[in-house]
N, C-alpha and C positions, 0 to 999 in steps of 0.2 A: 534622468530624462533619456539619455542615450540607451541605457539598459532596457527601458520599457519598449522603445521602438525596435531595438534589436530583437527583443522577445517576440514582438508581433511578426517581424519578418521571418524569424526562425520557425515559429509555429505554423505560419502559413506555408512555408516551404516544405515542412514535414508533412502536413496534410495534403499538399499538392502531389506528394509522391506515394500516398497510401491508396491501395486499391479499395473500392467501395464494398467493404465486407460487413459494416455495422448496420443494424436496423435503426430506424428512427421514427418518431411520431409522424404520421402521414401528412398532417396539416402543414408543418414547417417544411418538411422535405419536398412536398409538392410545390410549395411556394418558391423554394430555392431553384428547383428544376425549371419551373415555368419562366422565372426571371432569367435563368442561365441560358435558356434556349431562345427566348423571344426578345430580350432586351439587349441591344448591341452594346459593345464596349464604350461607345461614345455617349451613352445615355444612362441616367439614373432615375429610378422611380421611387418616390416616397409615398406609401399608402397612408390614408387617413387613420388606419388602425395603428400604425407606428406613431403617428402624431398624438393619438389619444392616449398612448402609453406614457406620455411625457406631460409636464406642466407648461409646455411651450405656449407663450402668449401670442406669438405672431409667426409669420412665415420665416423670418430671419432666424429665430431661435430653432424652429423645427428643421430647417434645411441644414443647419450647422452639424447635424448628425451625418451628413453625406461628405465623403472625401472631396476636397477641393472647393468646398463651399464654406464661407465664413460670414460674419455679420459685423456691422458697425453699431456700436452701443452708444446711444444718446440718452437713454433713460430706461424706464421699466419696460416700455413697449415701443413699437414702431421702429424696430431695428432694420437697417438697410442690408440687403443681400450683396455679398461679394463672391464672385465666381472666378476662381483662378487669378485672384488679384485685381480683377476688373469689376467696376461697380458703376452706379448711376446709369447714364445713358449708353454706356458701353455694353450693357446687357439688356435684354428684353425680359420684363416680368409681366405676364399676361394671365387673364382669367378666361378660359374657354376661347382663347384667341383674341380677346378684346383688350384694349389698353385703358388703364386708369392712371392718368398722369396726376401727380400730386400738385397742390397749389402752393406749398411753402417753398421759398427759395432755400431754406435751411434743411430741406428734406425731413421736416418733422413727419410728413405723411408720404413716405415712399409708396410706390404702386402696391406693394404687398400688404400695406396697412388697410386697404379699402375693401377687404372682404373677410368673411369669417370662415374658420375651419369647418363649421357645420354645413357650409354650402358645397364643399368639394368632396371628391372621392379619392383623388390622388394628385401628386405633383410631379410633373415630368421635367427633368433637367437635361437639356442638350448642351454639351460642352463643345465650344468652337463655333466658327462662323458657317454653320451648315444648314441654317434655316433661311430659305429664300422667300418664304411666303409672308414674312413680316419684315418691314424695313428696319434697318439698324441693328440687326442681330450680329454685332461685331464680335463679341466674345462668347455668346451663348444665349440660350433662350430658356426661361423658366415659365412653364405653363401649368396653372392650376386647373384641373379638369373637374367640372361640376358634376354633381350626382344626377344620374338618370335612373328613375325607379323601375323596378321589375313589375310585371302585371300583378294586380291585386292591391290591397290596402297595406300601408306601412306607417309606422310611427317610430321616430327616433328621439330619445330624450337623454341628454347627457348633463351631468352636474359634477363640477370639480371644485373642491375647496382646498385651500392650502395656506401656507405661511403668509404673513403680511395681509391677512384677510382676502387673499386671492379668491375670487368667485367667478367662475365661468359656467354659464348655463345656456343650453340650447334646446329647442323643441321644434320638431318639424314633422309634417305628415304629408302623405301623398296617396293618390289613387291612380292606378294605371290600367289600361287595357292594351290590347295589341295595337290599337290605332291611335291612342292618345294617352296623355297623363296630365296631372295637375299636382303642383307641390306648393306648400306654404310653410314658411319657417321664421323663427325668431331666435336671436342670440343676444346674450348680455355678458359683458366683461367688466370686472371691477377689481381694483387692488390698491392697497396703500403703498407708499414708496418702499422698495426693498432695502435690505441691509447687507453690507459686505461682511466678509468673514471676521473682521475685527469689531463688528457690532455697530458700525456707522451707517446711518441712513444715507441713501444717495442724495438726499436733500441737505445733508450736513457736511458735504465735501469741501465747502469753501471756508477759508479762515475768517475769523470774526471781523477782521478789518476790511474784508472784501465787500464791495457794493453789489456783487452778484449773488451774495448769499440769500437764502430764502428768509422771509420774515418768520418770526417765531410762530405765529398762528398758522402758517402755511407749510411748515416742515412736516407735519403729520397729516396734511390733507391728502385726499385721494390722488393716486398717481395717474389713474385713467378711469373713465366711466363711459362705456361704449354700448350703444344699442344698434342692432342690425336686424332688419326685416326684409324678407325676399319672397317672391312668388315666381313660379315657372309654369308654363303650360305648353303642351305640344299636341298637335292634331294632324291627322292624315288628310291632306287636301284631295288627293286622288290615289289611284292604285300605285303610283310611282313617285309621289312627292309628299313631303311633310314640312310643316312650319312650326317653329318654336319661338316663344316670346318670354324673355326674362326681365324682371324689374326688381331692383333692390335699392334700399335706402339705409344709410349708416349715419348715425349721429354720435360723434365722439366729443366728449366734453371734459374740460379741466385735465388736460394731458400735460404732465410735467416732463421737462427735458433739461436736466441738470447740466448736460454737456454744452448747452447753448445759453445765450443771454436772455432768452425769452421762453415762454411756455404758451401752449395753445389754449385759448378760451373755448374754441370749438373748431371742429372739422366735420363738415357735412357733405355727404357724397350721395349722388343719385346716379344709378346705372341702368341703362336700357339696352337690350340686346335682342335682335331677331335673327334667326337662322332658318333659311329655307333650303331643303335638300331635294334634289330631283335625281332619280335613278338614271334616266337616260333622256337626252334631248339634244337636237342639233348636232348629232354625231359625237357627242361627248357622254361620258358616264360619271356617276357620283358627283354631280354638280352641286356646289354649295354657294349660296348668296347670303352674306352676312352684313347686316347694318347695325351699328351700335353708336350710342352717345353716352358720354359720362361727363358729369359736372361736379366740381369740388369748390366749396366755399370755406375759406380758412381765415381765422383771426388769431393772431398771436401778440403777446405783450409781456411787459415785465412787472405787472401789478403785484405779483407774489414775491418780488425781490426788494431788497433794501434800496436798489437804485431808483425805485419809484417814490421814495419818501419825498414829501413836499419840500421845496427849497426855492431859492430865488429863480432858478431855471426851471424846475419841475413844478408846473402849475396845473397839471391834470392828474388823473388817477394813474397814469403811466409816464415813464420817461421816454419809452419808445414803443411803437406799435406798428404792425404790418397787417394790412387787410389784403388778402390775395384770393383770386378766384381763377379757375381754369376750366375750359370745356374742350372735349375731344370728340370729333365725329369721324367714324371710320366706315369704309366700304371695302369688302373683300368678295371677289368672285373667282371661282376656280372650278376646274373639272379635269377629267383625264380620258385618254383614248389609247387603245392598243395599236401600236404601230410596229410592224415587223415582229421581232421576238421580244419586244419590250413594251413598256407603258410610258406614255408621254403625259405629263401633268403641266397644265398651263394656268395662269391666274393673273388677276389684277388686284393690287393692294393700294388703297388710297387713304390718306389721312389728312385731316384738318384740325389744328389746335390753336386756340387763343389762350393767352396767359397774360394776366394783368395783376400787378402787385403795387400797392401804394404804402410807403413808409412815412411815418410821422415821428419826429424825435425832438426832444428839447435840445439836442446837440446840433440841430440844423435849423437856423432861422426861426426859432420859436414855434416849432411844430408845423412848419410849412410842409405841404405834401410833396414827397419825392416820388417820381415814377420809377420805382425800384426795378420792376419788370415792366417796361413801357408799352403795355397793350400790344404784345407781339403776336402776329399771325404767322403760323407755319403751315404751309401747304406742301404735301408730298404725294406723288403718285409713282407707282412702280409696276412693271410687268415682269413676269418670270416664267421660266419653263424648266422642267426637270424631266430627265429620262432615265429609266432603270431597265436593265436587261441582263439576263444570265450570260455568263461568258464560259460556261462549262457546267458540269453536273453539280458542282458544289461551290460555285463562285458566281459573283455578279458585279456589275459595275453601275455606278449611279453618278450622274452629273447634272449640273444645272447652271443657268445664267440668269441674271436679273439686271434691269436697267431702271434707274431712279432719276426723277426730276424733282427738285425741291426749291421753293422760294420762301424767304423769310423777310418780314417787314415789321419794324418797330414803329407803330403808328404814333406814339406819344413821345418819341425822341426827336426833338427839334434840332436844327442846325446849331443853334447857340450852345445848347447843352452838349452836343457832340463835340463841338470845338473846344469848349472850356473844361470838360470833364474827362473825355476819352482820349482826344488827340494828344494832350500833353504827355501821356504815357505810351501811346502806340503810334504816334506819328500822324502827319497830315494826310488828307485825302480819304478819310473814312466815310462810309455811307451808312444810312439807316436801313438799308435793305441789301439782300444778296440772293443769288440763285446759283444752283449747282446741278450738274449732271454727272452721275457716277454709275459705274457698273460693278457687279459682284458675280462671283462664280465659284464653283467647287467641283471636285472630282473625288469620288470614294470608290474603293475596291474592297470587297469582302470575300473571304475564302474560308471554307470549312474543310480542311484536309481530313479531319476526323469527325465522327458523329457529334461529339459534344465540344468541339474546339472551333472557335471563330477568331479569325484574324481580320482586322479592319485597318486600312491605311487610307489617309485622305490628305488632300491639299486644297487650300481655299484662299480666296482673296475677296475680302468684303469691305465695304465702306459705310460710314455713317456721317451724317451732317452735324455740324456744331449745333447745340441746342440753344433755345432762346436765352437761357441764363448765361451760358458761356460767351455769347456774343454781345448781349445788350444789358445785362444787369448794371444798374447804376446807383450807387449808394455813397453820397458825399458825406464824409465825416471828418471833422478836424479835431485834433487833440484839445481836451479841456482839462480843468482841474479834476473833474469827476473821472475822466478816462484819458489820462495823459498819453497812453500808448496805443490809442485807437488808430485804425487805418481805414482808408476808403476801400470800397469794393467795386471794381470796375470791370465790365466785360471787355471783350476784344472783338470788335466788328470785323477785323481783318483775318480771323481764323480760317484755316483751310479744313476741308473734310478729312476725317481720319481713315486710314486704310490699314487693315490687318492682313498680313500674308502669313498663313499658318500651315504647318504640317503636323499630322497626328498619326500615331500608331497605337492600336489597341489590341489586346489579346484577352479572350475570355474562355475559360474552360469550366464546364459544369459536369462533374463526375457523379457517380451514384450517391455520394454522400458529401460532396463539397463543391463549392464554386470559388474560383479565383478570377479576379478581373484586374488587369494592369493597363495603364494608359500613359503615354508620353506625348508631350506637345512642345512645339518650338514656334514662336510667334515673333515676327518682325513687324512692328507697328510704325508706319510712317505718319507723321503729323499727329502723333499722340497728343491729346490736349491735357496738359498738366497745370497745376497751380504754380504760381510764381509770384514773388514779391517784386514790386517796381517802385523806384524812388524818383524824385524830381530829376529830370534829365539835366538840369543846370548844376547838379552836384550839391553835396551837403552844405557847402559854405554859402551858396546863393539860393538855396531851396526855399520856395514859397508854397509848394504843394505838399500835402501830407503823403506819407508812404501809402501805397495801394497794393492790394492783393488782386491779382487778375489771372488770366490764362494765356498760355502760349503753346505753339506747336513745337514738338521735339520728335526725334526718332527714338523709339524705345524697343527694348528686347524683353520678351517674356518667355520663360521656359520652365519645365517641371513635369510633374506627373503624379499619378495616384496608384496605389496598390491596395486592394481590398479583397477580403475572402470570408467565407463562412463554411464551416464543416460540422457534420453531425458526428457525435461521439456515442459511445455505448450508453445505454440506460436513459435515452431521451435527453441527453445533454448536447449543447451546441456551442461552438467556439467561433467567434468572429473578430475581425480586426481590420484596421485600415491605416494607411500612411499617405500623407499628401504634402507636396512641396511645390512652391512657386517662387521663382526668382525673377526680378525685374530690375532693369537698369537703363539709364540714359545712354544711348549708343554714342553720343558725342563726347561725353565726359567720363563714361564708365562708372558713374556714381549710382548708388541705389535709388530707386523711385520710392516715393512716400506711400504709406498705407498698404504695404504688402504683407500678407500674413506669414508667420514663420512656419517651420516644419511642425506638422501636427500629426497626432495619431490617436487611435482608439483600440481598446481591447475589451471584449465582452465574453462572458460565460453565462449561458442561459440553460435552465431546465424547463422543458415544456412537455407536459403530458397530453396536451390537447384540451384538458379541462382547467388546469391551473399551471402557472409558470412563476419562476423567480429568476431575476437577472442581475448580474453584477457588471457594471460598466466603468472602465477607467478611461478618462479623457486626458490628453497630454498635449502640451505645446512647448517647443524649444524656445530658448531665448532669442529674441529678434534684435540683432545688433546691426543689421543692414538698414540704416535709416537715412532720411534725407535731411542732412544738417542745415541746408540752406533754408528749409522751412521750419527749423528748430524742432524737428521730430526727435524724440528721445527713445532710447532703447527700452525694451520691455522684458522683464525677467521671465524665465520659463515657469511652467506650473503643471500640476497634475491634480485632478479631482476624481472622486469616487462617487458613483451614483448606484443606487440599488432600488429595485422595484419588484412588485409581485402582483399577480392577478388571478382571478377566479371567474369562470364562466359557468352559468347554470341556467338552463332553459333560455329565456329571452333576456336575461340579466347578465351583467358583468360588473365586477368590482375590482378596482386596481388601486394600489397605494405605492408610494415610493418616497425616497429622499434623494434629492440632488445635492451635491457637494456635502457628502456625509460628514466629513471631518472639518467643515466650516472653514475651508481654505480662503485666505484673503489674497486676491489676485486680480490682475487686469488683463483683458484681451488687448492685443496690440492695436486692434481697431476699435478701441473704446472711446475714441473721440474723432471728430471730423473737422476739417478746416473749411468753414463756410462763412457767410457774412456775419453770423452772430455766434461764432465759436467763443467759448470762454477760456480755452486753454487748459482747463482742469479735466482730468480723466475721471470717468465714471467707473467705479469698481464693478466687477461681476458679483452676482448674487451669492451670498453665503448659504448656509444650510437652508434648504427649502423642502419642506414636507408637503405632500399632497395626497388626496384621495379622490378617486373618480368613480361615480356610480352611473351606469348606462343601462338603458332599456331599449331594446330593438324588437319591435313587433312586425312580423311578416305574415 
């Protein structure tokens, strides 16, 4: 492991010192230089072309190719994104600036699950709290940028087939003029459960005595079955204004989550988005008005597990079931104006979300309904201003401030339930509502002492509000013969907002034949919201309450960095690699925080003639022995896998094929399970050997 990472660093250092004397295929070199000159050190961009060269099933798997980005593995699909050790509501995941909040309290459907790759052109990753235009960008922002067609007619058709009957297909068409366009698309995804390197299906990871194991007839059932359809249209209203309308519907059925105690019967999502742009009005330029609404309807249960077998207690098709739905309405308005030597941008960002989830279980009063997420309303409105101006011929300074007001109200959490379920663990005086006022701001300075060298330094302080689950989730469960070690899951209505105080330093150099990008970050997070186990305050001898898992505020420290590079070699060869490290700890105890990725690295060698290519990629992770023992987190061994792929382009066609995990390595990601209301405690292994082939047709 250490040898591989040292090799990456050494090779990058060597190529960083070589003068650009080699020729290269113009397509790849042009892409390297464009990214080197226009993409700052604090941002990464993953193009849909790079995604299409992989068998990635979702955004989590696709973004894991970037340094500093990892994923949480719960099943074959719907992997959650982790950015520099931060996940869930500590980062923003958006589609064209809109939010799609998941309905499942177990994160079966994270935001990135609710759109298809065929809808997007690229994915932008901003690291650090430097996005003021969207509330809650505490650790960074991931924004998937939708496709905008060029004038004329176009048709895109992509078909991927791979191991485990993986089938991903999409077809979209568009027609555009200089003043308007229309797009229509459809995508379908299907797969059986994957297998680990030792030949085990991920539905076979439980011992035969476990009630969580899948029933015999469901172990080979489909792992997911997803249909997505979308339409987009844009027209010019007048000479200086345009309006766009997007609509999309996704129907995901029979999605298996072996890391959890339940699976999804369905997950249905409707997205509506409108964007009006005005070149100039009321003394402002580039004005944007965005209105959007998203709704998710989600049903999960354990009908595919042995736990749902009929018994004295289990009298329905399931032992436990959760029906959840959520809707989000957003409004954003912004524009800019030249003031002095710089440009001032101002904006309004408003958000309303309702979240309701009802749980029924044989473990609680014979299937009585529990308000797991008790019909929570979250209202938030923020105003922001950013100013950028040059401070010399090759330098500029950029800064901004934001002020947010938020209120949250649990409509179906009554005083009796608050007193009997929440207060025994968190003390008296709790309320079913709260409101917060918080500010955020940042200052960045960039300098280009040389033509192809950019240095970026920044400091920021950003805040986010506790989310509805962290404050008000309520799941009362008592130990039974079926599940003797079960715990309750209780929110903490007394949580304080989180604040991240962060400093960043980035350096990017793009030579004639290479690009090197290095970034360091140091983050002190006050009131970081972490998971914690709570017991009956009367002590174990007098305990009458079950143990509970809940949330608490602590002060945390995150620090680390990334190093990546790409270099052109003779004869159309290219060498690339990356290293990423994040450390995190509780500042009061100096103990490691849970679910932090280990040291990771990649090393790739590619031949690309412009017509065909072949690439060899090595992915590596060190052993993670910095674990949270209080949450029973265990160490994860290091691993290394080999991927190989090749492709050919001719006219409007392209053909690609590859094998991931060529040597069928049996391994686990350290983030292969998450601790949520329905965690099983069993890790889901990463996929063994996966072969795939993709045929694409692009008509322009």
